[in-house]
C-alpha positions as CSV (number, residue, x, y, z in Angstrom):
1,M,72.3,93.8,85.3
2,L,70.2,96.3,83.5
3,G,70.1,96.5,79.7
4,Y,67.6,97.0,77.0
5,D,66.4,95.6,73.7
6,A,64.1,97.0,71.0
7,D,61.1,97.0,73.2
8,G,62.3,98.2,76.6
9,F,64.5,97.6,79.6
10,V,65.7,94.1,80.5
11,R,66.9,93.3,84.0
12,D,68.7,90.0,84.5
13,G,67.1,88.7,81.3
14,V,63.5,89.7,82.3
15,P,61.5,92.6,80.8
16,H,61.6,95.4,83.3
17,R,60.2,98.9,83.9
18,V,62.3,101.5,85.8
19,V,60.2,103.5,88.2
20,A,62.7,105.6,90.1
21,G,62.7,108.5,92.6
22,A,65.3,111.2,92.6
23,V,66.9,111.6,96.1
24,H,70.1,113.6,96.6
25,Y,72.3,112.4,99.5
26,F,74.1,115.8,99.6
27,R,70.8,117.5,100.5
28,I,70.0,115.2,103.4
29,H,71.8,114.9,106.7
30,P,73.5,111.5,106.6
31,G,71.9,110.5,109.9
32,L,68.6,110.6,108.0
33,W,69.6,108.8,104.8
34,E,68.1,105.5,105.7
35,D,64.8,107.2,106.9
36,R,64.4,109.1,103.6
37,L,65.3,106.0,101.5
38,R,62.7,104.0,103.4
39,R,60.1,106.6,102.7
40,V,61.0,106.7,99.0
41,R,60.8,102.9,98.9
42,A,57.3,103.1,100.5
43,L,56.2,105.3,97.6
44,G,56.5,102.3,95.4
45,V,59.6,103.0,93.3
46,N,62.1,100.2,92.5
47,T,65.1,102.5,91.8
48,V,66.7,105.6,93.3
49,D,68.7,108.1,91.2
50,T,71.1,110.7,92.5
51,Y,73.6,113.1,91.2
52,V,77.2,113.2,92.4
53,P,78.4,116.9,92.7
54,W,82.1,117.3,92.0
55,N,82.3,120.6,94.1
56,F,80.7,119.0,97.1
57,H,83.4,116.3,97.2
58,E,86.4,118.5,96.4
59,L,87.6,120.2,99.5
60,P,89.6,123.5,99.6
61,G,93.1,122.7,98.5
62,G,91.9,120.1,96.0
63,K,91.6,117.0,98.1
64,V,88.6,114.8,97.2
65,D,86.6,113.5,100.1
66,F,84.2,110.5,100.2
67,T,83.7,110.3,104.0
68,G,80.9,111.3,106.3
69,W,78.3,113.5,104.6
70,R,80.2,112.8,101.3
71,D,80.2,109.0,101.6
72,V,78.2,108.3,98.4
73,G,79.1,104.6,98.7
74,R,77.3,104.3,102.0
75,F,74.2,106.0,100.6
76,V,74.2,103.7,97.6
77,R,74.7,100.6,99.8
78,L,71.8,101.7,102.0
79,A,69.6,101.9,99.0
80,G,70.6,98.5,97.8
81,E,69.9,97.0,101.3
82,L,66.3,98.3,100.9
83,G,65.9,96.5,97.6
84,L,66.4,99.5,95.4
85,D,68.4,99.7,92.2
86,V,70.5,102.9,91.9
87,I,71.2,105.2,88.9
88,L,74.2,107.5,89.4
89,R,74.6,110.8,87.6
90,P,78.2,111.8,88.3
91,G,78.6,114.9,86.2
92,P,81.0,116.5,85.8
93,Y,78.1,118.9,85.5
94,I,74.8,118.1,87.2
95,C,72.6,121.4,87.2
96,A,70.2,120.3,90.0
97,E,69.8,124.0,91.1
98,W,73.1,123.3,92.8
99,E,76.0,125.9,93.2
100,F,77.7,126.2,89.8
101,G,75.9,123.0,88.6
102,G,78.4,120.9,90.6
103,L,81.6,122.3,89.1
104,P,84.3,123.6,91.4
105,A,84.5,127.4,91.6
106,R,88.3,127.3,91.2
107,L,87.8,126.5,87.5
108,L,86.7,130.2,87.1
109,A,90.2,131.3,88.2
110,V,91.9,129.4,85.3
111,D,92.6,131.9,82.6
112,G,91.1,130.9,79.2
113,L,89.5,127.7,80.5
114,R,86.2,126.9,78.6
115,L,83.6,125.0,80.5
116,R,81.8,121.9,79.3
117,C,83.6,121.4,76.0
118,A,86.6,119.6,74.6
119,D,89.0,122.4,75.8
120,P,92.1,120.5,76.9
121,A,92.4,122.5,80.2
122,Y,88.8,121.6,81.1
123,L,89.2,117.9,80.1
124,A,92.3,117.6,82.3
125,E,90.3,118.8,85.3
126,V,87.5,116.4,84.4
127,D,89.9,113.5,84.1
128,G,91.2,114.4,87.6
129,W,87.7,114.2,89.0
130,F,87.0,110.9,87.3
131,D,90.4,109.5,88.6
132,A,89.2,110.2,92.1
133,L,85.5,109.3,91.7
134,V,85.4,106.1,89.6
135,P,87.4,103.9,92.0
136,E,84.7,104.8,94.6
137,L,82.0,103.7,92.2
138,L,83.4,100.5,90.8
139,P,82.5,98.3,93.9
140,L,79.0,99.6,93.7
141,L,78.3,98.5,90.1
142,A,75.8,95.7,89.4
143,S,78.6,93.8,87.6
144,R,80.4,93.5,90.9
145,G,77.4,92.7,93.1
146,G,76.3,96.3,93.8
147,P,73.0,98.1,93.2
148,V,74.2,100.6,90.5
149,V,72.6,99.6,87.3
150,A,73.2,102.7,85.1
151,V,75.4,105.8,85.0
152,Q,74.7,109.0,83.1
153,V,77.2,110.7,80.7
154,E,77.0,114.5,81.5
155,N,73.6,116.1,82.1
156,E,71.2,117.9,79.7
157,Y,74.2,118.8,77.6
158,G,72.0,119.6,74.6
159,S,70.6,122.6,76.5
160,Y,74.2,124.0,76.6
161,G,76.2,122.8,73.6
162,D,76.8,120.3,70.8
163,D,80.4,119.2,71.3
164,A,80.3,115.5,70.4
165,A,84.0,115.1,71.1
166,Y,83.4,116.2,74.6
167,L,80.7,113.7,75.2
168,R,82.8,110.9,73.7
169,H,85.7,111.9,76.0
170,L,83.4,111.5,79.1
171,R,82.0,108.2,77.8
172,D,85.5,106.9,77.0
173,G,86.8,108.1,80.4
174,L,84.1,106.2,82.3
175,E,84.6,103.0,80.3
176,R,88.4,103.1,80.4
177,R,88.3,103.4,84.2
178,G,86.1,100.3,84.4
179,V,82.5,101.5,84.4
180,D,80.8,98.6,82.6
181,C,77.1,99.2,83.3
182,L,74.5,100.9,81.1
183,L,75.5,104.4,80.1
184,F,72.9,107.0,79.0
185,T,72.3,110.6,78.2
186,T,69.5,113.0,79.4
187,D,68.2,116.0,77.5
188,G,65.1,118.1,77.2
189,A,62.1,117.1,74.9
190,H,63.2,119.3,72.0
191,D,64.8,118.3,68.8
192,T,67.8,120.6,69.2
193,M,68.5,119.4,72.7
194,Q,68.4,115.8,71.7
195,Q,70.6,116.5,68.7
196,G,73.2,118.3,70.9
197,G,73.2,115.9,73.8
198,A,72.7,112.4,72.5
199,L,75.6,110.0,72.1
200,P,75.2,107.5,69.2
201,G,75.1,103.9,70.5
202,H,73.9,104.8,73.9
203,L,70.4,105.1,75.5
204,A,68.9,108.6,75.2
205,T,66.4,109.8,77.8
206,V,64.3,112.9,78.2
207,T,63.2,115.4,80.8
208,F,59.7,116.9,81.1
209,G,56.7,117.0,83.5
210,S,53.5,116.8,81.3
211,R,52.1,116.0,77.9
212,A,53.8,112.6,77.9
213,P,52.8,111.4,74.4
214,E,54.0,114.6,72.8
215,R,57.4,114.6,74.6
216,L,57.9,110.9,74.1
217,A,57.3,111.4,70.4
218,V,60.3,113.8,70.3
219,L,62.5,111.1,72.0
220,R,61.3,108.5,69.5
221,R,62.2,110.6,66.6
222,H,65.8,110.5,67.7
223,Q,65.8,107.0,69.2
224,P,63.6,104.8,67.0
225,E,63.6,101.8,69.3
226,G,64.5,100.9,72.9
227,P,63.0,102.1,76.2
228,L,61.1,105.4,76.4
229,T,62.4,107.0,79.6
230,A,61.6,110.2,81.4
231,M,64.8,110.5,83.4
232,E,63.4,113.6,85.1
233,F,59.6,113.8,85.4
234,W,59.0,117.1,87.1
235,I,56.3,116.7,89.7
236,G,57.1,120.0,91.5
237,W,59.4,122.9,91.0
238,F,62.2,124.9,92.9
239,D,61.8,128.3,94.5
240,Q,63.8,131.5,94.0
241,W,64.2,134.4,96.4
242,G,61.5,137.1,96.3
243,L,59.0,134.9,94.5
244,P,56.2,132.6,95.8
245,H,56.6,129.0,96.8
246,H,55.9,126.8,93.8
247,V,53.4,124.0,94.2
248,R,51.9,121.5,91.7
249,D,48.4,120.0,92.4
250,A,48.7,116.5,93.7
251,E,45.9,115.0,91.5
252,E,47.2,116.8,88.4
253,S,50.7,115.4,89.0
254,A,49.2,111.9,89.5
255,A,47.2,112.1,86.3
256,A,50.3,113.2,84.4
257,L,52.3,110.3,85.8
258,D,49.5,107.9,85.0
259,E,49.5,109.1,81.4
260,L,53.3,108.5,81.2
261,L,53.2,105.0,82.7
262,A,50.1,104.0,80.6
263,A,52.3,104.8,77.5
264,G,54.7,102.1,78.7
265,A,57.5,104.5,79.6
266,S,60.0,104.2,82.4
267,V,60.4,107.2,84.8
268,S,62.3,108.9,87.5
269,L,60.3,111.2,89.7
270,Y,62.1,114.5,90.1
271,M,62.1,115.0,93.1
272,A,60.8,112.1,95.2
273,H,62.3,113.9,98.1
274,G,64.0,117.2,97.6
275,G,65.8,118.0,100.8
276,T,67.7,121.2,101.6
277,N,70.4,123.4,100.1
278,F,72.2,123.5,103.4
279,G,75.1,126.0,103.8
280,L,75.8,128.0,100.7
281,W,75.1,125.3,98.1
282,A,72.0,126.7,96.4
283,G,72.6,127.7,92.8
284,A,70.9,130.3,90.6
285,N,69.4,130.8,87.2
286,H,70.0,133.7,84.8
287,S,67.6,134.9,82.2
288,G,69.8,137.7,80.8
289,A,71.7,137.6,77.5
290,H,75.1,138.0,79.2
291,P,76.5,137.0,82.6
292,L,76.5,140.6,84.0
293,D,73.1,141.6,82.6
294,A,70.0,141.8,84.9
295,G,68.1,138.6,85.2
296,Y,70.0,136.8,88.0
297,E,67.6,134.6,90.0
298,P,69.1,132.8,93.1
299,T,67.6,129.7,94.5
300,V,66.4,129.5,98.1
301,T,67.7,127.3,100.9
302,S,64.8,124.9,100.9
303,Y,64.7,122.3,98.2
304,D,61.4,121.0,99.3
305,Y,60.4,121.1,95.5
306,D,56.8,120.3,96.5
307,A,57.9,116.7,96.4
308,P,55.7,113.8,97.6
309,I,58.1,113.4,100.6
310,G,58.5,116.8,102.2
311,E,61.7,118.5,103.3
312,A,61.4,117.0,106.8
313,G,60.2,113.6,105.6
314,E,56.4,114.4,105.6
315,L,54.3,112.0,103.5
316,T,52.1,114.5,101.7
317,D,48.9,114.3,99.8
318,K,51.0,114.1,96.7
319,F,52.8,111.0,98.1
320,H,49.5,109.1,98.5
321,A,48.2,110.2,95.0
322,L,51.4,109.2,93.2
323,R,51.7,105.9,95.2
324,A,48.2,105.0,94.1
325,V,49.2,105.5,90.5
326,I,52.4,103.6,90.8
327,G,50.4,100.7,92.4
328,R,48.4,100.4,89.2
329,H,51.5,99.6,87.3
330,L,53.8,97.9,89.9
331,D,53.4,95.8,93.0
332,L,53.7,98.1,96.0
333,P,55.9,97.1,99.0
334,E,54.2,95.4,101.8
335,G,54.0,96.8,105.4
336,E,52.9,100.0,107.0
337,L,54.0,103.4,105.8
338,P,56.8,105.1,107.8
339,A,55.6,107.0,110.8
340,P,56.2,110.8,111.2
341,L,59.5,111.8,113.0
342,P,59.3,113.6,116.3
343,R,59.3,117.4,116.3
344,L,60.7,120.1,118.6
345,A,58.3,121.8,121.0
346,P,57.9,125.5,119.9
347,Q,60.2,127.9,121.7
348,R,60.9,131.6,121.5
349,L,64.5,132.8,122.1
350,E,63.9,136.4,123.3
351,H,67.4,137.9,123.7
352,A,70.8,137.4,122.2
353,N,73.5,136.6,124.7
354,G,76.2,138.4,122.7
355,R,76.9,140.2,119.5
356,A,79.9,140.8,117.2
357,P,79.8,143.5,114.5
358,L,81.3,142.0,111.3
359,L,83.4,145.1,110.3
360,E,84.9,145.1,113.8
361,S,85.6,141.3,113.5
362,L,87.5,141.2,110.3
363,E,90.9,140.4,111.9
364,A,89.3,137.4,113.6
365,L,87.7,136.1,110.5
366,S,90.3,136.5,107.7
367,Q,93.8,137.5,106.6
368,P,94.0,140.6,104.3
369,Q,95.4,140.5,100.8
370,Q,96.8,143.5,99.0
371,H,96.0,144.1,95.3
372,A,96.1,147.0,93.0
373,A,92.5,146.4,91.9
374,P,89.7,144.4,93.4
375,L,89.9,140.8,92.3
376,P,87.0,138.4,92.0
377,M,86.4,135.9,94.7
378,E,87.9,132.9,92.8
379,R,91.2,134.8,92.2
380,L,91.3,135.3,96.0
381,G,91.2,131.5,96.5
382,Q,87.6,131.5,97.8
383,D,84.7,129.4,96.8
384,R,81.6,130.8,98.6
385,G,80.6,133.3,101.3
386,L,81.3,137.0,101.6
387,V,84.2,139.1,100.5
388,H,85.3,142.4,102.0
389,Y,87.1,145.1,100.0
390,R,88.7,148.3,101.5
391,T,90.4,151.3,100.0
392,R,90.8,155.1,100.6
393,V,89.0,157.7,98.5
394,P,90.9,161.0,98.5
395,G,89.4,164.4,99.1
396,P,88.0,166.9,99.3
397,R,85.4,165.9,96.7
398,P,81.8,166.9,96.1
399,E,79.2,164.3,95.7
400,L,80.2,162.1,92.8
401,P,78.7,158.7,91.7
402,L,80.4,155.6,93.1
403,R,80.0,152.7,90.7
404,I,80.9,149.0,90.9
405,D,81.4,147.3,87.5
406,G,81.1,143.5,87.5
407,L,79.3,143.1,90.8
408,A,78.2,139.6,91.9
409,D,76.0,139.7,93.6
410,R,75.1,142.3,96.2
411,A,77.3,145.0,97.9
412,Q,76.8,146.9,101.1
413,V,78.9,150.0,100.9
414,F,80.3,152.0,103.9
415,A,82.1,155.3,104.1
416,D,84.1,155.6,107.3
417,G,82.0,152.8,108.7
418,R,78.7,154.5,108.0
419,P,76.2,152.7,105.7
420,L,76.2,154.5,102.3
421,G,73.8,152.2,100.5
422,V,73.4,148.9,98.6
423,L,74.2,147.9,95.0
424,D,72.9,144.8,93.3
425,R,73.9,143.0,90.1
426,N,70.4,143.2,88.7
427,S,70.8,147.0,88.5
428,P,74.2,147.0,86.8
429,G,74.2,150.8,86.1
430,A,73.2,151.9,89.6
431,T,75.5,154.3,91.6
432,L,75.7,155.7,95.1
433,A,76.5,159.4,95.8
434,L,79.7,159.8,97.8
435,A,81.3,163.1,98.9
436,T,84.6,163.3,100.8
437,D,86.2,165.9,103.0
438,A,89.9,167.0,102.9
439,D,91.1,163.8,104.6
440,G,89.1,161.5,102.2
441,V,87.2,158.5,103.5
442,T,87.8,154.8,104.1
443,L,85.6,152.9,101.7
444,D,84.4,149.4,102.7
445,I,82.5,147.2,100.3
446,L,81.0,143.9,101.7
447,V,79.9,141.7,98.8
448,E,77.5,138.9,99.4
449,A,78.0,136.1,96.9
450,L,74.8,134.1,96.2
451,G,74.7,130.9,94.2
452,R,76.6,130.6,91.0
453,V,74.5,130.1,87.9
454,N,73.8,126.4,87.4
455,Y,72.0,126.3,84.0
456,G,72.2,127.9,80.6
457,P,74.9,129.9,78.8
458,N,75.8,132.3,81.7
459,M,77.7,129.9,83.9
460,D,80.9,132.0,83.8
461,D,79.6,133.5,87.0
462,R,82.5,134.9,89.0
463,K,81.8,136.4,92.4
464,G,82.8,139.5,94.2
465,I,84.0,142.4,92.0
466,T,85.1,141.3,88.6
467,R,85.9,144.6,86.9
468,G,86.5,147.5,89.2
469,V,85.2,150.4,91.3
470,S,85.1,154.1,90.2
471,H,84.3,157.4,91.8
472,G,83.2,160.2,89.4
473,G,84.4,158.0,86.6
474,Q,87.9,157.7,88.1
475,G,89.1,154.2,88.8
476,L,90.0,153.5,92.5
477,F,93.1,151.5,93.1
478,G,95.1,150.2,96.1
479,W,92.8,147.6,97.7
480,Q,92.8,145.4,100.7
481,A,90.7,142.3,100.2
482,R,89.5,139.8,102.8
483,P,87.9,136.5,101.8
484,L,85.1,135.6,104.3
485,P,84.1,132.0,103.6
486,L,82.7,131.9,107.2
487,A,83.6,128.2,107.6
488,D,84.8,128.8,111.2
489,L,83.3,131.3,113.6
490,S,85.2,130.2,116.7
491,A,87.4,133.3,116.7
492,L,84.5,135.7,117.0
493,R,84.3,137.6,120.3
494,F,80.7,138.2,121.4
495,T,79.8,140.9,123.9
496,L,76.5,141.9,125.4
497,G,77.1,145.6,124.8
498,A,77.9,145.4,121.1
499,H,75.7,147.6,118.9
500,A,73.4,146.3,116.2
501,R,72.3,149.2,114.0
502,D,70.2,148.6,110.9
503,G,72.3,148.6,107.7
504,E,75.4,147.2,109.5
505,P,76.2,143.5,109.5
506,V,76.3,141.9,113.0
507,F,76.6,138.4,114.3
508,H,74.0,137.6,117.1
509,R,74.4,134.6,119.4
510,F,71.4,132.8,121.0
511,S,71.1,129.8,123.3
512,A,68.3,127.1,123.0
513,E,67.8,124.5,125.8
514,L,66.4,121.1,124.6
515,H,65.4,118.0,126.5
516,S,66.1,115.8,123.5
517,P,67.0,116.4,119.8
518,A,64.2,116.3,117.2
519,D,63.4,117.8,113.9
520,G,62.6,121.5,114.0
521,F,62.3,124.7,112.0
522,V,63.9,128.1,112.8
523,A,62.1,131.3,112.0
524,L,63.4,134.9,112.2
525,P,60.4,137.2,112.2
526,G,61.4,140.8,112.0
527,W,64.9,140.2,110.6
528,G,66.1,141.1,107.1
529,R,68.5,138.8,105.4
530,G,71.5,136.8,106.4
531,L,72.9,133.4,107.5
532,L,72.1,131.1,110.4
533,W,74.3,128.5,112.1
534,L,73.2,125.7,114.5
535,N,75.9,124.3,116.7
536,G,78.5,125.4,114.2
537,F,76.7,124.1,111.1
538,L,75.5,126.6,108.6
539,L,71.8,125.8,107.9
540,G,71.6,128.3,105.1
541,R,70.3,131.7,104.0
542,Y,67.2,133.5,105.1
543,R,65.5,136.6,103.6
544,A,62.5,138.6,104.6
545,D,61.3,138.7,101.0
546,G,61.0,134.9,101.2
547,P,59.2,132.9,100.1
548,Q,60.4,130.5,102.8
549,R,60.0,131.8,106.4
550,T,61.6,128.9,108.2
551,L,64.9,127.0,107.9
552,Y,64.8,123.2,108.4
553,A,67.0,122.1,111.3
554,P,67.2,118.2,111.3
555,A,67.4,116.3,114.6
556,P,71.0,115.1,114.2
557,L,72.2,118.7,114.3
558,W,70.6,119.3,117.8
559,R,71.9,118.1,121.1
560,E,70.5,117.5,124.5
561,G,70.9,120.6,126.7
562,D,72.4,123.8,125.4
563,N,72.4,124.6,121.7
564,E,74.1,127.6,120.1
565,I,72.4,129.5,117.3
566,I,74.4,132.3,115.5
567,V,72.7,134.7,113.2
568,L,74.6,136.9,110.8
569,E,72.1,139.7,110.0
570,L,73.2,141.9,107.2
571,E,70.5,144.5,107.1
572,L,67.6,144.6,109.5
573,H,68.2,143.4,113.1
574,G,65.4,141.5,114.8
575,E,65.0,140.8,118.5
576,A,64.0,137.1,118.8
577,V,64.5,133.7,117.1
578,E,61.7,131.2,117.1
579,L,61.9,127.4,117.1
580,R,58.8,125.9,115.4
581,D,57.4,122.4,114.9
582,E,56.0,123.1,111.4
583,P,57.6,124.4,108.2
584,D,56.5,127.7,106.6
585,L,57.6,127.8,102.9
586,G,55.7,131.0,102.3
587,P,52.8,132.0,100.0
588,T,52.2,129.7,97.1
589,T,51.7,129.9,93.4
590,A,51.2,127.2,90.8
591,A,54.5,126.0,89.4
592,P,55.0,127.4,85.9
593,S,53.2,125.1,83.4
594,S,55.6,126.2,80.7
595,E,58.3,124.4,82.6
596,Y,56.5,121.0,82.4
C-alpha cells in the first residue's frame, strides 16, 4: 500500500519515492502493450500512470466496454507483472489532448447540462460512469493484491473551475464504491489553480516541466507537509496541425529532471511513451475568448510527444539521458535493453485499384434525416467524423454571400455538385459567393469535424453546424442531414473508372502485399488532407500542412499477403501511397518554454 507522512511517500511502511512514466493504453495497440511497458520499465521507473477516458469506453448507444483494446484491467495487470506500481486517473475529465478531454460527446446534446461542476444532470452522468468503471478497478487495487496504489480525483480542475462541491462528489463517489487507496488531485503550479483544484485532506500534486524549486514552492504554500510530487513533468510537447513538430533537447530535459529529483520530489514523466491518436481521437485547444471565436488549434494524429520512447517504440537519445539521471537516484533494472522491433521494407503503391466519390456514395454510408434547420452533430446522434447537409436554394438570384454561422470545423461547399469553396471556423465571418438560375441549385455542405476542445473554458465544442446557413442574409431551411461516422466502409462500391477531381472528396483503395507483418509508416506525398484506413482500421488524419508526414501503422494491424488501404482524400488527390520504414514527424521547433 502507498501512503505518506509529513516527509514523503511510504510504501508498505518503508520510505518511498515514486518515479513514474505516463503511458496511455488507449494510444497503443493492445498487441504492443507488453512491449511498451517493458521499455518503460527499462527506463528505470517504478510506476506507470495512465488516464482512463470515459468516451473511449462508452460505445454508441451507451454501453460501456472493457474488452479488447478497452481492457484496462489487462493493461494494469501486465504492468504489475513487470514489477510496476500503477497510478490511475479515471476522470471523468482527463484532458490529455484527447477528444473532448475524455467526456462523451452526447453530453453536448443534453439541453442545459453544465460540464465539470455540481450540476445535477452532469453529476448523474458521472455517477453512471463510476457505476460502470469502479467495479472494474476494485480487483486491481493494492488493498486487494493488485498494482494500483493511487487514484486521481478529476484532473487539473483548478485550470477550469473552483466548485468544491463537485470535487467532493467525485471523491465521495469513489470511496462509496470501494476505492480505498490513496486519492490525490493534480493542478498547475499557480496559486489560483491549486486553490481551485485542491481537496482538503487529500494529497495535492503539481504539473510543470522546468524550474522545479520555484514550482515546488507553489505546491508547498498550499500543502505545508507531505510528498512533493510533479504528477506531470513535461519532457516533451504535443503537436498541432499546421505548426512544426515540437522537440525538447534531451540533455536539457535530463538536467531539469535531475534538478527535480535532487530536490527530493517524486515525479511522473509526461510522456514516457506517447503513442498515437488513432482514429478520430485527437483533441484540440482553443485560444479564443468564446467557443466560436478564431483560435481553434486541433491536435495531430501522432502523439509521439518527443517522448524518450518514440511512437513506434524507439529508444531515443532522450531515453538514455533520462535513464542515466534516474540511475543516480534509483536502482536501475538489470538486463539488456529491449531490442528494436522489425520494420516493413519500403514499398510504393503506384495505382489505386478503385475509387468511390463520397457525394455519390451517401446512400451506402448513411441514412438521411429531415430537419427544418441544420442541427449540430451531437443532436444527430453522432460523436465524430463528417456530416453532410443538403438543401435547395431558390432562384434566380444574383451572386449573394453564402454564410455558415456556428461552423465546427471546416466545410466544403458544393453547388449542383460543383465545388464552390471552403469555409473554416477560424474565419467565422467568411462567406462564399453563390448565384442561382431560375431552377435554383442543390446546396451540399460537407463538414469535417476535428477534435473537440479538451482544455480550457471553451469545451462546449459542438460539431457540424450549430446556428444556421444564410444566403444574402436570408436563412435557408428544409435540410437533409446525413451523419457520416465512417465506422464501416464495407458498403462502398469501388470502380476503376470513377473520377477524382481536386476539390471533391473521393475514397481511393490500394493493395499492399507483405511477406510478414511488421511496424511501418504510411506516407501520402502529393495528397491534401483526409483519412486513412488499414485493413478496416482508421489510422487517423493526414494533412499536407503537417507537421507529420507519415502515419504510424503498427505490426498487429498488418497481415501476411494482401492488405487493403483506403484513403479518403477531401481536397487534393495524389497518385501513390508509400510504405516506409522510418517515421517523418516533420520540421521541428523547440517546444514552447513558456509551457514548461
